[in-house]
BALOBA-1460 file (C-alpha; in Angstrom, 3 decimals):
// residues 96
<rec num="1" residu="x" x="227.272" y="203.512" z="72.319"/>
<rec num="2" residu="x" x="226.132" y="206.263" z="74.708"/>
<rec num="3" residu="x" x="227.826" y="206.219" z="78.104"/>
<rec num="4" residu="x" x="225.641" y="204.827" z="80.887"/>
<rec num="5" residu="x" x="227.238" y="207.120" z="83.474"/>
<rec num="6" residu="x" x="228.838" y="210.541" z="83.227"/>
<rec num="7" residu="x" x="231.508" y="212.293" z="85.297"/>
<rec num="8" residu="x" x="229.971" y="213.428" z="88.561"/>
<rec num="9" residu="x" x="227.158" y="210.852" z="88.680"/>
<rec num="10" residu="x" x="226.676" y="209.392" z="92.171"/>
<rec num="11" residu="x" x="225.991" y="205.657" z="92.193"/>
<rec num="12" residu="x" x="224.780" y="202.929" z="94.499"/>
<rec num="13" residu="x" x="227.252" y="200.024" z="94.502"/>
<rec num="14" residu="x" x="226.741" y="196.550" z="95.926"/>
<rec num="15" residu="x" x="230.275" y="196.022" z="97.236"/>
<rec num="16" residu="x" x="231.434" y="192.417" z="96.992"/>
<rec num="17" residu="x" x="228.568" y="191.387" z="94.689"/>
<rec num="18" residu="x" x="229.809" y="189.017" z="91.981"/>
<rec num="19" residu="x" x="229.486" y="190.337" z="88.425"/>
<rec num="20" residu="x" x="227.335" y="188.869" z="85.714"/>
<rec num="21" residu="x" x="227.824" y="189.504" z="81.996"/>
<rec num="22" residu="x" x="226.317" y="192.875" z="81.081"/>
<rec num="23" residu="x" x="226.614" y="194.383" z="84.589"/>
<rec num="24" residu="x" x="228.262" y="197.733" z="85.259"/>
<rec num="25" residu="x" x="231.055" y="197.126" z="87.781"/>
<rec num="26" residu="x" x="233.623" y="198.983" z="89.872"/>
<rec num="27" residu="x" x="237.056" y="197.456" z="89.312"/>
<rec num="28" residu="x" x="240.738" y="198.012" z="90.010"/>
<rec num="29" residu="x" x="242.166" y="198.636" z="86.555"/>
<rec num="30" residu="x" x="245.802" y="197.832" z="85.784"/>
<rec num="31" residu="x" x="247.928" y="201.005" z="86.136"/>
<rec num="32" residu="x" x="244.757" y="203.180" z="86.224"/>
<rec num="33" residu="x" x="243.236" y="202.889" z="89.697"/>
<rec num="34" residu="x" x="239.491" y="202.409" z="90.116"/>
<rec num="35" residu="x" x="237.171" y="202.499" z="87.148"/>
<rec num="36" residu="x" x="233.570" y="201.812" z="86.217"/>
<rec num="37" residu="x" x="233.193" y="199.473" z="83.251"/>
<rec num="38" residu="x" x="230.759" y="196.961" z="81.815"/>
<rec num="39" residu="x" x="231.573" y="193.290" z="82.451"/>
<rec num="40" residu="x" x="231.419" y="191.398" z="79.148"/>
<rec num="41" residu="x" x="232.491" y="187.828" z="79.884"/>
<rec num="42" residu="x" x="234.738" y="185.764" z="82.136"/>
<rec num="43" residu="x" x="237.479" y="183.310" z="81.183"/>
<rec num="44" residu="x" x="237.474" y="179.865" z="82.768"/>
<rec num="45" residu="x" x="240.127" y="181.151" z="85.205"/>
<rec num="46" residu="x" x="237.693" y="183.837" z="86.418"/>
<rec num="47" residu="x" x="239.293" y="186.869" z="84.736"/>
<rec num="48" residu="x" x="236.832" y="189.380" z="83.259"/>
<rec num="49" residu="x" x="236.820" y="191.266" z="79.969"/>
<rec num="50" residu="x" x="235.668" y="194.817" z="80.737"/>
<rec num="51" residu="x" x="234.306" y="197.203" z="78.134"/>
<rec num="52" residu="x" x="233.838" y="200.969" z="78.118"/>
<rec num="53" residu="x" x="230.337" y="202.206" z="77.256"/>
<rec num="54" residu="x" x="231.986" y="205.246" z="75.663"/>
<rec num="55" residu="x" x="234.406" y="203.491" z="73.322"/>
<rec num="56" residu="x" x="235.594" y="206.659" z="71.579"/>
<rec num="57" residu="x" x="236.866" y="208.172" z="74.836"/>
<rec num="58" residu="x" x="237.256" y="205.429" z="77.443"/>
<rec num="59" residu="x" x="239.675" y="202.541" z="77.734"/>
<rec num="60" residu="x" x="238.787" y="198.911" z="78.242"/>
<rec num="61" residu="x" x="240.253" y="195.414" z="78.224"/>
<rec num="62" residu="x" x="241.412" y="195.918" z="74.639"/>
<rec num="63" residu="x" x="243.935" y="198.342" z="76.188"/>
<rec num="64" residu="x" x="244.749" y="196.826" z="79.592"/>
<rec num="65" residu="x" x="243.753" y="193.155" z="79.203"/>
<rec num="66" residu="x" x="241.592" y="190.878" z="81.322"/>
<rec num="67" residu="x" x="240.933" y="191.859" z="84.952"/>
<rec num="68" residu="x" x="241.130" y="189.287" z="87.746"/>
<rec num="69" residu="x" x="237.849" y="188.473" z="89.512"/>
<rec num="70" residu="x" x="239.432" y="189.660" z="92.773"/>
<rec num="71" residu="x" x="239.789" y="193.119" z="91.210"/>
<rec num="72" residu="x" x="236.037" y="193.389" z="90.557"/>
<rec num="73" residu="x" x="234.943" y="195.197" z="93.714"/>
<rec num="74" residu="x" x="231.186" y="195.413" z="93.213"/>
<rec num="75" residu="x" x="228.199" y="195.951" z="90.921"/>
<rec num="76" residu="x" x="226.731" y="199.373" z="90.208"/>
<rec num="77" residu="x" x="222.964" y="199.004" z="90.589"/>
<rec num="78" residu="x" x="221.648" y="202.584" z="90.372"/>
<rec num="79" residu="x" x="222.531" y="206.176" z="89.752"/>
<rec num="80" residu="x" x="221.023" y="208.329" z="92.497"/>
<rec num="81" residu="x" x="222.266" y="211.763" z="91.462"/>
<rec num="82" residu="x" x="221.644" y="213.915" z="89.432"/>
<rec num="83" residu="x" x="218.582" y="211.978" z="88.209"/>
<rec num="84" residu="x" x="217.912" y="208.680" z="89.981"/>
<rec num="85" residu="x" x="217.532" y="205.596" z="87.815"/>
<rec num="86" residu="x" x="218.307" y="201.898" z="88.099"/>
<rec num="87" residu="x" x="221.003" y="200.464" z="85.846"/>
<rec num="88" residu="x" x="220.098" y="197.470" z="83.744"/>
<rec num="89" residu="x" x="222.289" y="194.735" z="82.458"/>
<rec num="90" residu="x" x="222.919" y="194.985" z="78.774"/>
<rec num="91" residu="x" x="222.796" y="192.016" z="76.518"/>
<rec num="92" residu="x" x="226.362" y="191.125" z="75.592"/>
<rec num="93" residu="x" x="227.827" y="189.163" z="72.746"/>
<rec num="94" residu="x" x="228.929" y="185.599" z="73.511"/>
<rec num="95" residu="x" x="232.592" y="185.121" z="74.433"/>
<rec num="96" residu="x" x="234.904" y="184.581" z="71.430"/>
């Protein structure tokens, strides 16, 4: 899958906005600091499975596990630099 965002892209984030499956989110990642990932699905306890759009290079929940809902800081809604464009939710597979 092609990455949605690249290093150096400037984004508009709705801080505090709850994620929905398929959204690009800013999250505190375990032992990695902040990261931008795609929210796949939530467990009944509210933890989220996050996926990298660039699977060959990036890390995701397969590496660091589920991320607590309190660690999802906001939704990325648009890239405004270098070329502005809104981000769309991607259709995601149902939870296993």
